[in-house]
PyMOL Python script that loads the backbone (N, CA, C, O; Angstrom):
from pymol import cmd

cmd.read_pdbstr("""\
ATOM      1  N   ASN A   1       0.810  -1.197   0.000  1.00  0.00           N
ATOM      2  CA  ASN A   1       0.000   0.000   0.000  1.00  0.00           C
ATOM      3  C   ASN A   1       0.854   1.262   0.000  1.00  0.00           C
ATOM      4  O   ASN A   1       0.501   2.255  -0.637  1.00  0.00           O
ATOM      5  N   LEU A   2       1.974   1.225   0.712  1.00  0.00           N
ATOM      6  CA  LEU A   2       2.833   2.410   0.737  1.00  0.00           C
ATOM      7  C   LEU A   2       3.433   2.691  -0.630  1.00  0.00           C
ATOM      8  O   LEU A   2       3.608   3.850  -1.006  1.00  0.00           O
ATOM      9  N   CYS A   3       3.750   1.640  -1.375  1.00  0.00           N
ATOM     10  CA  CYS A   3       4.307   1.826  -2.715  1.00  0.00           C
ATOM     11  C   CYS A   3       3.287   2.448  -3.660  1.00  0.00           C
ATOM     12  O   CYS A   3       3.647   3.203  -4.563  1.00  0.00           O
ATOM     13  N   LEU A   4       2.009   2.128  -3.447  1.00  0.00           N
ATOM     14  CA  LEU A   4       0.953   2.629  -4.312  1.00  0.00           C
ATOM     15  C   LEU A   4       0.334   3.933  -3.811  1.00  0.00           C
ATOM     16  O   LEU A   4      -0.563   4.474  -4.459  1.00  0.00           O
ATOM     17  N   LEU A   5       0.795   4.444  -2.676  1.00  0.00           N
ATOM     18  CA  LEU A   5       0.204   5.636  -2.090  1.00  0.00           C
ATOM     19  C   LEU A   5       0.162   6.827  -3.046  1.00  0.00           C
ATOM     20  O   LEU A   5      -0.874   7.488  -3.116  1.00  0.00           O
ATOM     21  N   PRO A   6       1.233   7.140  -3.789  1.00  0.00           N
ATOM     22  CA  PRO A   6       1.142   8.278  -4.714  1.00  0.00           C
ATOM     23  C   PRO A   6       0.030   8.092  -5.756  1.00  0.00           C
ATOM     24  O   PRO A   6      -0.671   9.047  -6.090  1.00  0.00           O
ATOM     25  N   LEU A   7      -0.128   6.881  -6.263  1.00  0.00           N
ATOM     26  CA  LEU A   7      -1.204   6.595  -7.219  1.00  0.00           C
ATOM     27  C   LEU A   7      -2.558   6.765  -6.546  1.00  0.00           C
ATOM     28  O   LEU A   7      -3.448   7.409  -7.102  1.00  0.00           O
ATOM     29  N   PHE A   8      -2.723   6.202  -5.367  1.00  0.00           N
ATOM     30  CA  PHE A   8      -3.996   6.294  -4.665  1.00  0.00           C
ATOM     31  C   PHE A   8      -4.362   7.752  -4.370  1.00  0.00           C
ATOM     32  O   PHE A   8      -5.526   8.134  -4.493  1.00  0.00           O
ATOM     33  N   LEU A   9      -3.389   8.554  -3.988  1.00  0.00           N
ATOM     34  CA  LEU A   9      -3.654   9.969  -3.715  1.00  0.00           C
ATOM     35  C   LEU A   9      -4.065  10.711  -4.982  1.00  0.00           C
ATOM     36  O   LEU A   9      -4.917  11.598  -4.936  1.00  0.00           O
ATOM     37  N   ALA A  10      -3.463  10.350  -6.109  1.00  0.00           N
ATOM     38  CA  ALA A  10      -3.833  10.973  -7.387  1.00  0.00           C
ATOM     39  C   ALA A  10      -5.267  10.607  -7.768  1.00  0.00           C
ATOM     40  O   ALA A  10      -6.023  11.461  -8.230  1.00  0.00           O
ATOM     41  N   ILE A  11      -5.643   9.343  -7.575  1.00  0.00           N
ATOM     42  CA  ILE A  11      -7.008   8.922  -7.878  1.00  0.00           C
ATOM     43  C   ILE A  11      -7.987   9.593  -6.913  1.00  0.00           C
ATOM     44  O   ILE A  11      -9.064  10.025  -7.323  1.00  0.00           O
ATOM     45  N   LYS A  12      -7.620   9.681  -5.649  1.00  0.00           N
ATOM     46  CA  LYS A  12      -8.495  10.337  -4.658  1.00  0.00           C
ATOM     47  C   LYS A  12      -8.720  11.794  -5.021  1.00  0.00           C
ATOM     48  O   LYS A  12      -9.825  12.307  -4.849  1.00  0.00           O
ATOM     49  N   LYS A  13      -7.707  12.460  -5.513  1.00  0.00           N
ATOM     50  CA  LYS A  13      -7.844  13.859  -5.924  1.00  0.00           C
ATOM     51  C   LYS A  13      -8.869  13.988  -7.054  1.00  0.00           C
ATOM     52  O   LYS A  13      -9.697  14.898  -7.051  1.00  0.00           O
ATOM     53  N   ILE A  14      -8.803  13.077  -8.009  1.00  0.00           N
ATOM     54  CA  ILE A  14      -9.785  13.076  -9.107  1.00  0.00           C
ATOM     55  C   ILE A  14     -11.180  12.826  -8.548  1.00  0.00           C
ATOM     56  O   ILE A  14     -12.125  13.545  -8.872  1.00  0.00           O
ATOM     57  N   ALA A  15     -11.299  11.808  -7.710  1.00  0.00           N
ATOM     58  CA  ALA A  15     -12.600  11.444  -7.134  1.00  0.00           C
ATOM     59  C   ALA A  15     -13.182  12.607  -6.339  1.00  0.00           C
ATOM     60  O   ALA A  15     -14.365  12.919  -6.479  1.00  0.00           O
ATOM     61  N   ASP A  16     -12.382  13.240  -5.520  1.00  0.00           N
ATOM     62  CA  ASP A  16     -12.862  14.369  -4.721  1.00  0.00           C
ATOM     63  C   ASP A  16     -13.337  15.517  -5.607  1.00  0.00           C
ATOM     64  O   ASP A  16     -14.341  16.163  -5.308  1.00  0.00           O
ATOM     65  N   SER A  17     -12.617  15.766  -6.692  1.00  0.00           N
ATOM     66  CA  SER A  17     -12.989  16.871  -7.582  1.00  0.00           C
ATOM     67  C   SER A  17     -14.290  16.588  -8.330  1.00  0.00           C
ATOM     68  O   SER A  17     -14.970  17.517  -8.765  1.00  0.00           O
ATOM     69  N   LYS A  18     -14.638  15.317  -8.482  1.00  0.00           N
ATOM     70  CA  LYS A  18     -15.867  14.925  -9.198  1.00  0.00           C
ATOM     71  C   LYS A  18     -16.991  14.552  -8.240  1.00  0.00           C
ATOM     72  O   LYS A  18     -18.078  14.173  -8.676  1.00  0.00           O
ATOM     73  N   ASN A  19     -16.736  14.658  -6.927  1.00  0.00           N
ATOM     74  CA  ASN A  19     -17.714  14.313  -5.896  1.00  0.00           C
ATOM     75  C   ASN A  19     -18.160  12.847  -5.998  1.00  0.00           C
ATOM     76  O   ASN A  19     -19.347  12.536  -5.903  1.00  0.00           O
ATOM     77  N   ILE A  20     -17.185  11.961  -6.194  1.00  0.00           N
ATOM     78  CA  ILE A  20     -17.446  10.517  -6.231  1.00  0.00           C
ATOM     79  C   ILE A  20     -16.578   9.841  -5.175  1.00  0.00           C
ATOM     80  O   ILE A  20     -15.601  10.416  -4.694  1.00  0.00           O
ATOM     81  N   ALA A  21     -16.946   8.619  -4.824  1.00  0.00           N
ATOM     82  CA  ALA A  21     -16.206   7.888  -3.793  1.00  0.00           C
ATOM     83  C   ALA A  21     -15.159   6.982  -4.429  1.00  0.00           C
ATOM     84  O   ALA A  21     -15.391   6.382  -5.478  1.00  0.00           O
ATOM     85  N   PHE A  22     -14.018   6.894  -3.783  1.00  0.00           N
ATOM     86  CA  PHE A  22     -12.915   6.028  -4.204  1.00  0.00           C
ATOM     87  C   PHE A  22     -12.573   5.134  -3.028  1.00  0.00           C
ATOM     88  O   PHE A  22     -12.185   5.618  -1.964  1.00  0.00           O
ATOM     89  N   THR A  23     -12.715   3.841  -3.217  1.00  0.00           N
ATOM     90  CA  THR A  23     -12.320   2.887  -2.190  1.00  0.00           C
ATOM     91  C   THR A  23     -11.454   1.815  -2.829  1.00  0.00           C
ATOM     92  O   THR A  23     -11.498   1.601  -4.041  1.00  0.00           O
ATOM     93  N   LEU A  24     -10.669   1.147  -1.998  1.00  0.00           N
ATOM     94  CA  LEU A  24      -9.824   0.094  -2.543  1.00  0.00           C
ATOM     95  C   LEU A  24      -9.633  -1.013  -1.533  1.00  0.00           C
ATOM     96  O   LEU A  24      -9.739  -0.822  -0.321  1.00  0.00           O
ATOM     97  N   TYR A  25      -9.349  -2.167  -2.079  1.00  0.00           N
ATOM     98  CA  TYR A  25      -8.977  -3.340  -1.283  1.00  0.00           C
ATOM     99  C   TYR A  25      -7.786  -3.950  -1.976  1.00  0.00           C
ATOM    100  O   TYR A  25      -7.930  -4.545  -3.044  1.00  0.00           O
ATOM    101  N   VAL A  26      -6.625  -3.817  -1.397  1.00  0.00           N
ATOM    102  CA  VAL A  26      -5.341  -4.220  -1.967  1.00  0.00           C
ATOM    103  C   VAL A  26      -5.168  -3.488  -3.307  1.00  0.00           C
ATOM    104  O   VAL A  26      -4.833  -2.304  -3.309  1.00  0.00           O
ATOM    105  N   ASP A  27      -5.388  -4.163  -4.441  1.00  0.00           N
ATOM    106  CA  ASP A  27      -5.249  -3.487  -5.730  1.00  0.00           C
ATOM    107  C   ASP A  27      -6.565  -3.419  -6.499  1.00  0.00           C
ATOM    108  O   ASP A  27      -6.566  -3.118  -7.692  1.00  0.00           O
ATOM    109  N   ASP A  28      -7.686  -3.695  -5.832  1.00  0.00           N
ATOM    110  CA  ASP A  28      -9.005  -3.567  -6.447  1.00  0.00           C
ATOM    111  C   ASP A  28      -9.557  -2.188  -6.129  1.00  0.00           C
ATOM    112  O   ASP A  28      -9.747  -1.838  -4.965  1.00  0.00           O
ATOM    113  N   ILE A  29      -9.808  -1.418  -7.156  1.00  0.00           N
ATOM    114  CA  ILE A  29     -10.277  -0.050  -7.012  1.00  0.00           C
ATOM    115  C   ILE A  29     -11.770  -0.009  -7.320  1.00  0.00           C
ATOM    116  O   ILE A  29     -12.227  -0.585  -8.307  1.00  0.00           O
ATOM    117  N   THR A  30     -12.519   0.673  -6.469  1.00  0.00           N
ATOM    118  CA  THR A  30     -13.943   0.861  -6.692  1.00  0.00           C
ATOM    119  C   THR A  30     -14.235   2.352  -6.704  1.00  0.00           C
ATOM    120  O   THR A  30     -13.850   3.086  -5.794  1.00  0.00           O
ATOM    121  N   ILE A  31     -14.921   2.781  -7.749  1.00  0.00           N
ATOM    122  CA  ILE A  31     -15.355   4.164  -7.882  1.00  0.00           C
ATOM    123  C   ILE A  31     -16.877   4.133  -7.850  1.00  0.00           C
ATOM    124  O   ILE A  31     -17.500   3.391  -8.608  1.00  0.00           O
ATOM    125  N   SER A  32     -17.471   4.927  -6.984  1.00  0.00           N
ATOM    126  CA  SER A  32     -18.929   4.916  -6.894  1.00  0.00           C
ATOM    127  C   SER A  32     -19.463   6.328  -6.720  1.00  0.00           C
ATOM    128  O   SER A  32     -18.773   7.236  -6.257  1.00  0.00           O
ATOM    129  N   GLY A  33     -20.725   6.473  -7.113  1.00  0.00           N
ATOM    130  CA  GLY A  33     -21.374   7.769  -7.018  1.00  0.00           C
ATOM    131  C   GLY A  33     -22.369   7.921  -8.133  1.00  0.00           C
ATOM    132  O   GLY A  33     -22.824   6.935  -8.711  1.00  0.00           O
ATOM    133  N   ASP A  34     -22.708   9.152  -8.436  1.00  0.00           N
ATOM    134  CA  ASP A  34     -23.615   9.451  -9.532  1.00  0.00           C
ATOM    135  C   ASP A  34     -23.071   8.853 -10.832  1.00  0.00           C
ATOM    136  O   ASP A  34     -21.900   9.031 -11.166  1.00  0.00           O
ATOM    137  N   ALA A  35     -23.937   8.144 -11.558  1.00  0.00           N
ATOM    138  CA  ALA A  35     -23.496   7.411 -12.758  1.00  0.00           C
ATOM    139  C   ALA A  35     -22.792   8.313 -13.767  1.00  0.00           C
ATOM    140  O   ALA A  35     -21.768   7.923 -14.329  1.00  0.00           O
ATOM    141  N   LEU A  36     -23.316   9.492 -14.003  1.00  0.00           N
ATOM    142  CA  LEU A  36     -22.685  10.394 -14.977  1.00  0.00           C
ATOM    143  C   LEU A  36     -21.321  10.873 -14.499  1.00  0.00           C
ATOM    144  O   LEU A  36     -20.388  10.988 -15.294  1.00  0.00           O
ATOM    145  N   SER A  37     -21.204  11.149 -13.217  1.00  0.00           N
ATOM    146  CA  SER A  37     -19.910  11.590 -12.673  1.00  0.00           C
ATOM    147  C   SER A  37     -18.875  10.479 -12.742  1.00  0.00           C
ATOM    148  O   SER A  37     -17.720  10.718 -13.095  1.00  0.00           O
ATOM    149  N   VAL A  38     -19.290   9.268 -12.404  1.00  0.00           N
ATOM    150  CA  VAL A  38     -18.373   8.119 -12.470  1.00  0.00           C
ATOM    151  C   VAL A  38     -17.950   7.886 -13.907  1.00  0.00           C
ATOM    152  O   VAL A  38     -16.760   7.751 -14.193  1.00  0.00           O
ATOM    153  N   GLN A  39     -18.919   7.838 -14.815  1.00  0.00           N
ATOM    154  CA  GLN A  39     -18.620   7.601 -16.237  1.00  0.00           C
ATOM    155  C   GLN A  39     -17.681   8.675 -16.774  1.00  0.00           C
ATOM    156  O   GLN A  39     -16.757   8.380 -17.532  1.00  0.00           O
ATOM    157  N   GLY A  40     -17.927   9.928 -16.375  1.00  0.00           N
ATOM    158  CA  GLY A  40     -17.096  11.029 -16.847  1.00  0.00           C
ATOM    159  C   GLY A  40     -15.693  11.030 -16.267  1.00  0.00           C
ATOM    160  O   GLY A  40     -14.817  11.728 -16.776  1.00  0.00           O
ATOM    161  N   SER A  41     -15.468  10.271 -15.226  1.00  0.00           N
ATOM    162  CA  SER A  41     -14.159  10.228 -14.568  1.00  0.00           C
ATOM    163  C   SER A  41     -13.309   9.032 -14.972  1.00  0.00           C
ATOM    164  O   SER A  41     -12.100   9.028 -14.741  1.00  0.00           O
ATOM    165  N   MET A  42     -13.917   8.031 -15.563  1.00  0.00           N
ATOM    166  CA  MET A  42     -13.217   6.772 -15.807  1.00  0.00           C
ATOM    167  C   MET A  42     -11.966   6.937 -16.668  1.00  0.00           C
ATOM    168  O   MET A  42     -10.913   6.397 -16.329  1.00  0.00           O
ATOM    169  N   LEU A  43     -12.064   7.659 -17.753  1.00  0.00           N
ATOM    170  CA  LEU A  43     -10.905   7.794 -18.638  1.00  0.00           C
ATOM    171  C   LEU A  43      -9.750   8.493 -17.927  1.00  0.00           C
ATOM    172  O   LEU A  43      -8.594   8.094 -18.074  1.00  0.00           O
ATOM    173  N   GLU A  44     -10.058   9.527 -17.162  1.00  0.00           N
ATOM    174  CA  GLU A  44      -9.009  10.234 -16.415  1.00  0.00           C
ATOM    175  C   GLU A  44      -8.365   9.321 -15.369  1.00  0.00           C
ATOM    176  O   GLU A  44      -7.148   9.357 -15.184  1.00  0.00           O
ATOM    177  N   ILE A  45      -9.156   8.518 -14.695  1.00  0.00           N
ATOM    178  CA  ILE A  45      -8.623   7.591 -13.696  1.00  0.00           C
ATOM    179  C   ILE A  45      -7.783   6.510 -14.361  1.00  0.00           C
ATOM    180  O   ILE A  45      -6.702   6.180 -13.873  1.00  0.00           O
ATOM    181  N   ILE A  46      -8.262   5.958 -15.463  1.00  0.00           N
ATOM    182  CA  ILE A  46      -7.497   4.936 -16.190  1.00  0.00           C
ATOM    183  C   ILE A  46      -6.167   5.512 -16.657  1.00  0.00           C
ATOM    184  O   ILE A  46      -5.128   4.869 -16.507  1.00  0.00           O
ATOM    185  N   ARG A  47      -6.188   6.700 -17.213  1.00  0.00           N
ATOM    186  CA  ARG A  47      -4.945   7.329 -17.685  1.00  0.00           C
ATOM    187  C   ARG A  47      -3.983   7.596 -16.518  1.00  0.00           C
ATOM    188  O   ARG A  47      -2.767   7.479 -16.673  1.00  0.00           O
ATOM    189  N   THR A  48      -4.526   7.949 -15.369  1.00  0.00           N
ATOM    190  CA  THR A  48      -3.683   8.181 -14.194  1.00  0.00           C
ATOM    191  C   THR A  48      -3.011   6.884 -13.764  1.00  0.00           C
ATOM    192  O   THR A  48      -1.816   6.871 -13.470  1.00  0.00           O
ATOM    193  N   ILE A  49      -3.764   5.806 -13.726  1.00  0.00           N
ATOM    194  CA  ILE A  49      -3.192   4.495 -13.372  1.00  0.00           C
ATOM    195  C   ILE A  49      -2.075   4.133 -14.347  1.00  0.00           C
ATOM    196  O   ILE A  49      -1.010   3.675 -13.932  1.00  0.00           O
ATOM    197  N   GLN A  50      -2.315   4.334 -15.630  1.00  0.00           N
ATOM    198  CA  GLN A  50      -1.309   4.012 -16.649  1.00  0.00           C
ATOM    199  C   GLN A  50      -0.093   4.932 -16.545  1.00  0.00           C
ATOM    200  O   GLN A  50       1.036   4.501 -16.779  1.00  0.00           O
ATOM    201  N   LYS A  51      -0.321   6.190 -16.197  1.00  0.00           N
ATOM    202  CA  LYS A  51       0.783   7.145 -16.038  1.00  0.00           C
ATOM    203  C   LYS A  51       1.750   6.690 -14.953  1.00  0.00           C
ATOM    204  O   LYS A  51       2.950   6.948 -15.040  1.00  0.00           O
ATOM    205  N   TYR A  52       1.231   6.014 -13.933  1.00  0.00           N
ATOM    206  CA  TYR A  52       2.067   5.497 -12.860  1.00  0.00           C
ATOM    207  C   TYR A  52       2.685   4.145 -13.214  1.00  0.00           C
ATOM    208  O   TYR A  52       3.354   3.533 -12.381  1.00  0.00           O
ATOM    209  N   GLY A  53       2.466   3.676 -14.446  1.00  0.00           N
ATOM    210  CA  GLY A  53       3.124   2.466 -14.924  1.00  0.00           C
ATOM    211  C   GLY A  53       2.367   1.178 -14.687  1.00  0.00           C
ATOM    212  O   GLY A  53       2.941   0.095 -14.795  1.00  0.00           O
ATOM    213  N   TYR A  54       1.085   1.276 -14.365  1.00  0.00           N
ATOM    214  CA  TYR A  54       0.292   0.079 -14.095  1.00  0.00           C
ATOM    215  C   TYR A  54      -0.699  -0.163 -15.227  1.00  0.00           C
ATOM    216  O   TYR A  54      -1.152   0.769 -15.891  1.00  0.00           O
ATOM    217  N   ALA A  55      -1.021  -1.425 -15.427  1.00  0.00           N
ATOM    218  CA  ALA A  55      -1.981  -1.807 -16.468  1.00  0.00           C
ATOM    219  C   ALA A  55      -3.390  -1.820 -15.887  1.00  0.00           C
ATOM    220  O   ALA A  55      -3.583  -2.025 -14.689  1.00  0.00           O
ATOM    221  N   VAL A  56      -4.359  -1.599 -16.752  1.00  0.00           N
ATOM    222  CA  VAL A  56      -5.771  -1.665 -16.375  1.00  0.00           C
ATOM    223  C   VAL A  56      -6.397  -2.816 -17.149  1.00  0.00           C
ATOM    224  O   VAL A  56      -6.326  -2.863 -18.377  1.00  0.00           O
ATOM    225  N   SER A  57      -7.002  -3.727 -16.432  1.00  0.00           N
ATOM    226  CA  SER A  57      -7.690  -4.848 -17.072  1.00  0.00           C
ATOM    227  C   SER A  57      -9.102  -4.392 -17.443  1.00  0.00           C
ATOM    228  O   SER A  57      -9.986  -4.332 -16.588  1.00  0.00           O
ATOM    229  N   HIS A  58      -9.302  -4.076 -18.708  1.00  0.00           N
ATOM    230  CA  HIS A  58     -10.587  -3.545 -19.149  1.00  0.00           C
ATOM    231  C   HIS A  58     -11.719  -4.558 -18.980  1.00  0.00           C
ATOM    232  O   HIS A  58     -12.883  -4.168 -18.885  1.00  0.00           O
ATOM    233  N   ARG A  59     -11.401  -5.837 -18.943  1.00  0.00           N
ATOM    234  CA  ARG A  59     -12.452  -6.831 -18.740  1.00  0.00           C
ATOM    235  C   ARG A  59     -12.967  -6.820 -17.299  1.00  0.00           C
ATOM    236  O   ARG A  59     -14.027  -7.374 -17.009  1.00  0.00           O
ATOM    237  N   LYS A  60     -12.210  -6.187 -16.401  1.00  0.00           N
ATOM    238  CA  LYS A  60     -12.636  -6.106 -15.006  1.00  0.00           C
ATOM    239  C   LYS A  60     -13.386  -4.812 -14.690  1.00  0.00           C
ATOM    240  O   LYS A  60     -13.872  -4.639 -13.573  1.00  0.00           O
ATOM    241  N   ILE A  61     -13.484  -3.907 -15.657  1.00  0.00           N
ATOM    242  CA  ILE A  61     -14.240  -2.682 -15.442  1.00  0.00           C
ATOM    243  C   ILE A  61     -15.711  -3.018 -15.629  1.00  0.00           C
ATOM    244  O   ILE A  61     -16.144  -3.392 -16.719  1.00  0.00           O
ATOM    245  N   VAL A  62     -16.464  -2.881 -14.560  1.00  0.00           N
ATOM    246  CA  VAL A  62     -17.867  -3.296 -14.570  1.00  0.00           C
ATOM    247  C   VAL A  62     -18.730  -2.155 -14.056  1.00  0.00           C
ATOM    248  O   VAL A  62     -18.459  -1.586 -12.998  1.00  0.00           O
ATOM    249  N   LYS A  63     -19.768  -1.828 -14.811  1.00  0.00           N
ATOM    250  CA  LYS A  63     -20.751  -0.858 -14.335  1.00  0.00           C
ATOM    251  C   LYS A  63     -21.844  -1.636 -13.617  1.00  0.00           C
ATOM    252  O   LYS A  63     -22.450  -2.544 -14.186  1.00  0.00           O
ATOM    253  N   MET A  64     -22.087  -1.278 -12.382  1.00  0.00           N
ATOM    254  CA  MET A  64     -23.083  -1.992 -11.582  1.00  0.00           C
ATOM    255  C   MET A  64     -24.258  -1.070 -11.294  1.00  0.00           C
ATOM    256  O   MET A  64     -24.108  -0.077 -10.582  1.00  0.00           O
ATOM    257  N   PRO A  65     -25.437  -1.392 -11.846  1.00  0.00           N
ATOM    258  CA  PRO A  65     -26.605  -0.550 -11.571  1.00  0.00           C
ATOM    259  C   PRO A  65     -27.003  -0.604 -10.100  1.00  0.00           C
ATOM    260  O   PRO A  65     -26.813  -1.623  -9.434  1.00  0.00           O
ATOM    261  N   SER A  66     -27.551   0.491  -9.602  1.00  0.00           N
ATOM    262  CA  SER A  66     -27.872   0.581  -8.179  1.00  0.00           C
ATOM    263  C   SER A  66     -29.058  -0.294  -7.771  1.00  0.00           C
ATOM    264  O   SER A  66     -29.255  -0.543  -6.581  1.00  0.00           O
ATOM    265  N   ASN A  67     -29.839  -0.757  -8.725  1.00  0.00           N
ATOM    266  CA  ASN A  67     -31.016  -1.563  -8.376  1.00  0.00           C
ATOM    267  C   ASN A  67     -30.731  -3.065  -8.350  1.00  0.00           C
ATOM    268  O   ASN A  67     -31.658  -3.869  -8.253  1.00  0.00           O
ATOM    269  N   ARG A  68     -29.474  -3.440  -8.434  1.00  0.00           N
ATOM    270  CA  ARG A  68     -29.075  -4.850  -8.400  1.00  0.00           C
ATOM    271  C   ARG A  68     -27.952  -5.028  -7.387  1.00  0.00           C
ATOM    272  O   ARG A  68     -27.278  -4.061  -7.032  1.00  0.00           O
ATOM    273  N   PRO A  69     -27.746  -6.262  -6.919  1.00  0.00           N
ATOM    274  CA  PRO A  69     -26.626  -6.482  -5.991  1.00  0.00           C
ATOM    275  C   PRO A  69     -25.292  -6.084  -6.635  1.00  0.00           C
ATOM    276  O   PRO A  69     -25.019  -6.431  -7.784  1.00  0.00           O
ATOM    277  N   GLN A  70     -24.495  -5.375  -5.903  1.00  0.00           N
ATOM    278  CA  GLN A  70     -23.192  -4.937  -6.386  1.00  0.00           C
ATOM    279  C   GLN A  70     -22.122  -5.689  -5.604  1.00  0.00           C
ATOM    280  O   GLN A  70     -21.976  -5.503  -4.396  1.00  0.00           O
ATOM    281  N   MET A  71     -21.378  -6.536  -6.303  1.00  0.00           N
ATOM    282  CA  MET A  71     -20.370  -7.357  -5.646  1.00  0.00           C
ATOM    283  C   MET A  71     -18.977  -6.820  -5.979  1.00  0.00           C
ATOM    284  O   MET A  71     -18.606  -6.671  -7.143  1.00  0.00           O
ATOM    285  N   VAL A  72     -18.220  -6.535  -4.916  1.00  0.00           N
ATOM    286  CA  VAL A  72     -16.847  -6.059  -5.041  1.00  0.00           C
ATOM    287  C   VAL A  72     -15.979  -6.945  -4.190  1.00  0.00           C
ATOM    288  O   VAL A  72     -16.241  -7.110  -2.998  1.00  0.00           O
ATOM    289  N   THR A  73     -14.960  -7.514  -4.772  1.00  0.00           N
ATOM    290  CA  THR A  73     -14.034  -8.444  -4.112  1.00  0.00           C
ATOM    291  C   THR A  73     -14.791  -9.525  -3.341  1.00  0.00           C
ATOM    292  O   THR A  73     -14.395  -9.901  -2.238  1.00  0.00           O
ATOM    293  N   GLY A  74     -15.893 -10.025  -3.934  1.00  0.00           N
ATOM    294  CA  GLY A  74     -16.649 -11.113  -3.353  1.00  0.00           C
ATOM    295  C   GLY A  74     -17.650 -10.718  -2.284  1.00  0.00           C
ATOM    296  O   GLY A  74     -18.268 -11.582  -1.662  1.00  0.00           O
ATOM    297  N   ASN A  75     -17.815  -9.427  -2.063  1.00  0.00           N
ATOM    298  CA  ASN A  75     -18.750  -8.954  -1.038  1.00  0.00           C
ATOM    299  C   ASN A  75     -19.806  -8.058  -1.672  1.00  0.00           C
ATOM    300  O   ASN A  75     -19.488  -7.215  -2.511  1.00  0.00           O
ATOM    301  N   ILE A  76     -21.062  -8.241  -1.270  1.00  0.00           N
ATOM    302  CA  ILE A  76     -22.125  -7.352  -1.734  1.00  0.00           C
ATOM    303  C   ILE A  76     -22.014  -6.052  -0.955  1.00  0.00           C
ATOM    304  O   ILE A  76     -21.998  -6.057   0.275  1.00  0.00           O
ATOM    305  N   VAL A  77     -21.938  -4.923  -1.685  1.00  0.00           N
ATOM    306  CA  VAL A  77     -21.667  -3.641  -1.053  1.00  0.00           C
ATOM    307  C   VAL A  77     -22.871  -2.711  -1.015  1.00  0.00           C
ATOM    308  O   VAL A  77     -22.772  -1.591  -0.514  1.00  0.00           O
ATOM    309  N   ASN A  78     -24.003  -3.162  -1.535  1.00  0.00           N
ATOM    310  CA  ASN A  78     -25.219  -2.360  -1.411  1.00  0.00           C
ATOM    311  C   ASN A  78     -26.294  -3.197  -0.749  1.00  0.00           C
ATOM    312  O   ASN A  78     -26.036  -4.340  -0.372  1.00  0.00           O
ATOM    313  N   LYS A  79     -27.464  -2.668  -0.604  1.00  0.00           N
ATOM    314  CA  LYS A  79     -28.504  -3.360   0.152  1.00  0.00           C
ATOM    315  C   LYS A  79     -29.513  -4.070  -0.727  1.00  0.00           C
ATOM    316  O   LYS A  79     -30.616  -4.363  -0.264  1.00  0.00           O
ATOM    317  N   LYS A  80     -29.184  -4.357  -1.962  1.00  0.00           N
ATOM    318  CA  LYS A  80     -30.123  -5.019  -2.886  1.00  0.00           C
ATOM    319  C   LYS A  80     -29.977  -6.521  -2.816  1.00  0.00           C
ATOM    320  O   LYS A  80     -30.682  -7.243  -3.520  1.00  0.00           O
TER     321      LYS A  80
END
""", "prot")
cmd.dss("prot")
cmd.show_as("cartoon", "prot")
cmd.util.cbc("prot")
cmd.orient("prot")
């Protein structure tokens, strides 16, 4: 986590500026909030991750509607 701290702080800065939530578990990143704000932030967040030299697995990018169970790292994170 300490090695990734500069990356995490950069992503948090983006999230804060867009009024969206940024959470993580080890190297799993979750961005949540208003759908338009999240969608509008994804490219900037992906580019930031790549700028720090890390790859983004596009097959793992999943949009989860709020009216269905949302599973992150094997745990349901909403009340559906």
